[in-house]
C-alpha positions as a Python dict, from the first residue, in 0.01 Angstrom:
ca = {
    (1, 'M'): (0, 0, 0),
    (2, 'R'): (348, -58, 133),
    (3, 'A'): (485, -104, -219),
    (4, 'S'): (315, 216, -335),
    (5, 'G'): (469, 410, -46),
    (6, 'Y'): (808, 264, -119),
    (7, 'I'): (788, 377, -483),
    (8, 'S'): (683, 728, -373),
    (9, 'I'): (987, 761, -148),
    (10, 'K'): (1214, 641, -423),
    (11, 'R'): (1074, 897, -663),
    (12, 'K'): (1143, 1176, -414),
    (13, 'E'): (1494, 1045, -367),
    (14, 'I'): (1545, 1041, -741),
    (15, 'K'): (1425, 1403, -768),
    (16, 'V'): (1664, 1510, -492),
    (17, 'I'): (1954, 1326, -654),
    (18, 'S'): (1866, 1476, -993),
    (19, 'Y'): (1855, 1825, -841),
    (20, 'L'): (2192, 1776, -671),
    (21, 'E'): (2346, 1644, -993),
    (22, 'S'): (2210, 1944, -1185),
    (23, 'F'): (2340, 2185, -919),
    (24, 'Y'): (2682, 2019, -922),
    (25, 'L'): (2705, 2029, -1303),
    (26, 'T'): (2607, 2397, -1305),
    (27, 'Y'): (2873, 2465, -1042),
    (28, 'L'): (3136, 2281, -1246),
    (29, 'R'): (3047, 2476, -1560),
    (30, 'S'): (3088, 2804, -1372),
    (31, 'M'): (3435, 2707, -1251),
    (32, 'I'): (3731, 2851, -1442),
    (33, 'R'): (4001, 2586, -1466),
    (34, 'L'): (4334, 2766, -1473),
    (35, 'I'): (4692, 2660, -1545),
    (36, 'I'): (4980, 2890, -1448),
    (37, 'A'): (5296, 2869, -1659),
    (38, 'D'): (5600, 3056, -1529),
    (39, 'N'): (5949, 2942, -1435),
    (40, 'S'): (5952, 3158, -1120),
    (41, 'Q'): (5824, 2991, -806),
    (42, 'I'): (5776, 3334, -649),
    (43, 'V'): (5545, 3438, -934),
    (44, 'Q'): (5352, 3111, -908),
    (45, 'T'): (5308, 3156, -533),
    (46, 'G'): (5193, 3515, -578),
    (47, 'L'): (4935, 3417, -841),
    (48, 'H'): (4808, 3135, -619),
    (49, 'S'): (4755, 3391, -345),
    (50, 'I'): (4555, 3617, -578),
    (51, 'F'): (4326, 3345, -713),
    (52, 'S'): (4276, 3165, -383),
    (53, 'N'): (4035, 3440, -278),
    (54, 'Y'): (3812, 3381, -581),
    (55, 'E'): (3602, 3066, -537),
    (56, 'N'): (3514, 3025, -907),
    (57, 'I'): (3875, 2989, -1019),
    (58, 'E'): (4045, 2655, -969),
    (59, 'I'): (4418, 2626, -1035),
    (60, 'I'): (4458, 2276, -1178),
    (61, 'G'): (4832, 2289, -1234),
    (62, 'D'): (5159, 2483, -1244),
    (63, 'A'): (5418, 2452, -1519),
    (64, 'S'): (5779, 2564, -1487),
    (65, 'S'): (5865, 2475, -1849),
    (66, 'S'): (5701, 2399, -2182),
    (67, 'E'): (5740, 2024, -2137),
    (68, 'V'): (5569, 2029, -1798),
    (69, 'L'): (5291, 2237, -1953),
    (70, 'Y'): (5238, 1991, -2239),
    (71, 'N'): (5213, 1702, -1993),
    (72, 'L'): (4953, 1892, -1792),
    (73, 'L'): (4746, 1963, -2102),
    (74, 'V'): (4751, 1597, -2203),
    (75, 'S'): (4619, 1500, -1859),
    (76, 'F'): (4379, 1786, -1775),
    (77, 'E'): (4134, 2003, -1965),
    (78, 'A'): (4178, 2372, -1884),
    (79, 'D'): (3980, 2686, -1965),
    (80, 'I'): (4255, 2946, -1924),
    (81, 'L'): (4633, 2935, -1949),
    (82, 'L'): (4810, 3224, -1776),
    (83, 'I'): (5163, 3221, -1918),
    (84, 'D'): (5484, 3420, -1933),
    (85, 'F'): (5601, 3293, -2271),
    (86, 'T'): (5914, 3512, -2242),
    (87, 'A'): (6037, 3329, -1929),
    (88, 'P'): (6321, 3073, -1959),
    (89, 'G'): (6180, 2736, -2063),
    (90, 'F'): (5900, 2893, -2272),
    (91, 'S'): (5866, 3069, -2608),
    (92, 'V'): (5609, 3191, -2858),
    (93, 'D'): (5618, 2839, -3006),
    (94, 'T'): (5487, 2713, -2670),
    (95, 'I'): (5163, 2897, -2741),
    (96, 'T'): (5123, 2738, -3084),
    (97, 'K'): (5183, 2384, -2959),
    (98, 'T'): (4959, 2442, -2657),
    (99, 'L'): (4668, 2528, -2886),
    (100, 'R'): (4729, 2216, -3091),
    (101, 'L'): (4685, 2011, -2774),
    (102, 'Q'): (4375, 2202, -2660),
    (103, 'P'): (4226, 2418, -2939),
    (104, 'K'): (3952, 2563, -2716),
    (105, 'L'): (4198, 2685, -2455),
    (106, 'K'): (4213, 3063, -2405),
    (107, 'I'): (4552, 3213, -2331),
    (108, 'V'): (4633, 3517, -2120),
    (109, 'A'): (4992, 3637, -2156),
    (110, 'L'): (5144, 3783, -1839),
    (111, 'T'): (5492, 3921, -1901),
    (112, 'A'): (5727, 4201, -1808),
    (113, 'D'): (5739, 4503, -2040),
    (114, 'Q'): (5791, 4390, -2400),
    (115, 'S'): (5830, 4550, -2740),
    (116, 'G'): (5522, 4600, -2953),
    (117, 'A'): (5656, 4345, -3203),
    (118, 'T'): (5680, 4077, -2932),
    (119, 'I'): (5323, 4149, -2825),
    (120, 'V'): (5189, 4125, -3181),
    (121, 'N'): (5380, 3801, -3243),
    (122, 'A'): (5218, 3653, -2934),
    (123, 'L'): (4873, 3760, -3051),
    (124, 'R'): (4939, 3607, -3392),
    (125, 'A'): (5045, 3284, -3223),
    (126, 'G'): (4708, 3262, -3048),
    (127, 'V'): (4720, 3464, -2727),
    (128, 'T'): (4372, 3593, -2645),
    (129, 'S'): (4450, 3859, -2385),
    (130, 'Y'): (4767, 4033, -2270),
    (131, 'I'): (4864, 4202, -1942),
    (132, 'R'): (5188, 4305, -1778),
    (133, 'K'): (5334, 4182, -1451),
    (134, 'D'): (5320, 4533, -1307),
    (135, 'C'): (4939, 4539, -1335),
    (136, 'D'): (4746, 4561, -1011),
    (137, 'V'): (4586, 4256, -851),
    (138, 'N'): (4233, 4341, -967),
    (139, 'E'): (4346, 4372, -1327),
    (140, 'I'): (4516, 4031, -1320),
    (141, 'L'): (4203, 3877, -1172),
    (142, 'D'): (3976, 4056, -1419),
    (143, 'S'): (4188, 3947, -1715),
    (144, 'V'): (4122, 3581, -1635),
    (145, 'R'): (3752, 3631, -1561),
    (146, 'E'): (3692, 3847, -1870),
    (147, 'T'): (3881, 3613, -2101),
    (148, 'A'): (3693, 3311, -1967),
    (149, 'A'): (3368, 3499, -2035),
    (150, 'G'): (3463, 3544, -2400),
    (151, 'S'): (3616, 3892, -2394),
    (152, 'V'): (3956, 4007, -2516),
    (153, 'F'): (4144, 4187, -2241),
    (154, 'F'): (4442, 4421, -2271),
    (155, 'C'): (4574, 4630, -1989),
    (156, 'G'): (4620, 4998, -2067),
    (157, 'N'): (5000, 4959, -2072),
    (158, 'I'): (4982, 4708, -2357),
    (159, 'V'): (4757, 4930, -2568),
    (160, 'D'): (4987, 5227, -2502),
    (161, 'R'): (5291, 5023, -2606),
    (162, 'I'): (5132, 4924, -2937),
    (163, 'R'): (5035, 5284, -3011),
    (164, 'K'): (5376, 5420, -2909),
    (165, 'E'): (5555, 5187, -3150),
    (166, 'A'): (5306, 5255, -3431),
    (167, 'I'): (5221, 4887, -3475),
    (168, 'D'): (4981, 4832, -3765),
    (169, 'V'): (4633, 4790, -3618),
    (170, 'E'): (4559, 4521, -3876),
    (171, 'D'): (4834, 4307, -3722),
    (172, 'L'): (4668, 4335, -3386),
    (173, 'A'): (4315, 4273, -3513),
    (174, 'V'): (4399, 3960, -3706),
    (175, 'A'): (4588, 3807, -3417),
    (176, 'T'): (4345, 3909, -3149),
    (177, 'Y'): (4027, 3778, -3300),
    (178, 'D'): (4167, 3493, -3502),
    (179, 'C'): (3938, 3571, -3799),
    (180, 'E'): (3625, 3584, -3585),
    (181, 'P'): (3358, 3800, -3756),
    (182, 'T'): (3280, 4003, -3443),
    (183, 'T'): (3548, 4250, -3339),
    (184, 'I'): (3367, 4389, -3034),
    (185, 'S'): (3320, 4141, -2749),
    (186, 'N'): (2997, 4097, -2551),
    (187, 'R'): (3153, 4266, -2250),
    (188, 'E'): (3266, 4561, -2462),
    (189, 'N'): (2914, 4594, -2605),
    (190, 'E'): (2783, 4609, -2248),
    (191, 'V'): (3031, 4886, -2169),
    (192, 'I'): (2944, 5072, -2492),
    (193, 'T'): (2573, 5054, -2409),
    (194, 'L'): (2626, 5191, -2059),
    (195, 'I'): (2854, 5468, -2188),
    (196, 'A'): (2585, 5561, -2441),
    (197, 'E'): (2328, 5569, -2163),
    (198, 'G'): (2537, 5825, -1978),
    (199, 'Y'): (2691, 5618, -1700),
    (200, 'T'): (3033, 5710, -1562),
    (201, 'N'): (3321, 5464, -1534),
    (202, 'V'): (3253, 5427, -1161),
    (203, 'E'): (2883, 5353, -1222),
    (204, 'I'): (2965, 5107, -1502),
    (205, 'A'): (3211, 4929, -1273),
    (206, 'E'): (2940, 4891, -1008),
    (207, 'K'): (2684, 4760, -1257),
    (208, 'L'): (2918, 4506, -1416),
    (209, 'F'): (3100, 4410, -1093),
    (210, 'L'): (3437, 4519, -1231),
    (211, 'S'): (3710, 4748, -1105),
    (212, 'T'): (3710, 5107, -1229),
    (213, 'H'): (4054, 5045, -1377),
    (214, 'T'): (3917, 4754, -1583),
    (215, 'V'): (3630, 4966, -1714),
    (216, 'N'): (3877, 5237, -1812),
    (217, 'T'): (4083, 4973, -1994),
    (218, 'H'): (3771, 4854, -2179),
    (219, 'R'): (3694, 5214, -2277),
    (220, 'K'): (4047, 5258, -2418),
    (221, 'N'): (4024, 4929, -2609),
    (222, 'I'): (3682, 5021, -2750),
    (223, 'M'): (3802, 5361, -2873),
    (224, 'H'): (4112, 5199, -3021),
    (225, 'K'): (3910, 4933, -3207),
    (226, 'L'): (3648, 5179, -3333),
    (227, 'G'): (3911, 5434, -3429),
    (228, 'V'): (3733, 5711, -3234),
    (229, 'K'): (3860, 5974, -2992),
    (230, 'N'): (3561, 6077, -2782),
    (231, 'T'): (3249, 5957, -2604),
    (232, 'A'): (3015, 6114, -2859),
    (233, 'A'): (3153, 5881, -3128),
    (234, 'I'): (3094, 5581, -2902),
    (235, 'V'): (2734, 5694, -2855),
    (236, 'M'): (2689, 5724, -3232),
    (237, 'Y'): (2826, 5372, -3275),
    (238, 'A'): (2583, 5242, -3012),
    (239, 'V'): (2288, 5401, -3190),
    (240, 'K'): (2403, 5276, -3532),
    (241, 'K'): (2436, 4920, -3401),
    (242, 'E'): (2099, 4954, -3221),
    (243, 'L'): (2255, 4892, -2880),
    (244, 'V'): (2051, 5189, -2761),
    (245, 'S'): (1748, 5361, -2909),
    (246, 'P'): (1796, 5708, -3061),
    (247, 'N'): (1464, 5798, -2895),
    (248, 'K'): (1650, 5794, -2564),
    (249, 'F'): (1836, 6103, -2680),
    (250, 'L'): (1579, 6265, -2912),
    (251, 'F'): (1292, 6258, -2664),
    (252, 'A'): (1474, 6283, -2332),
    (253, 'P'): (1307, 6540, -2105),
    (254, 'S'): (1487, 6873, -2101),
    (255, 'A'): (1602, 7045, -1786),
    (256, 'N'): (1333, 7314, -1833),
    (257, 'S'): (1038, 7077, -1877),
}
């Protein structure tokens, strides 16, 4: 009887340990491991302050030059690299070599205002998302979260710059998606669906736990990628791709019914 009781206790202990291990592994998978690459200590400190308030982002290293960055990537596996490749000690070539060291790494460029050509070259080199240093705090935070979730994120200023300089959209598309067959990300499909269902930017932001500014940026990116100029065209795309049912619009109750 004693032996049987002892085995029963051990089994319970094993279940508890197994549960804790599973919980810990789930927690680790949800963590975004981030490396910051910028030669400015002030910028590094500011970014640390931003991400310190978000428990699912762990900064695993800072790099003040390309060589320091390469050493970090040899020692640690990261999910996101937030880099100013235009800063002294870095270059577009840094991006290429970084991806050779860790091919699954996703890169968010964070620079001062740049020419459209510089932006496109960075995208061709392997940058996933691109924001400017004059973006607000929420947009910087969202760029990392969205990119880690599999989306491509551009702040509105970057899209405007590319349009202003008449950069060939094909240059942007090839670099951005790196020959992936899907040009609209999962997050953008969510936004398209909610737009088609009649939600406002504010309501979409609340549903997806994003800032209104980020939703507006997604809307601009979606319209740019689809080559459309109004909400009606986005709705038509959603129906065509079966993101929403046409019955929602054909059989919706009228105001007089």
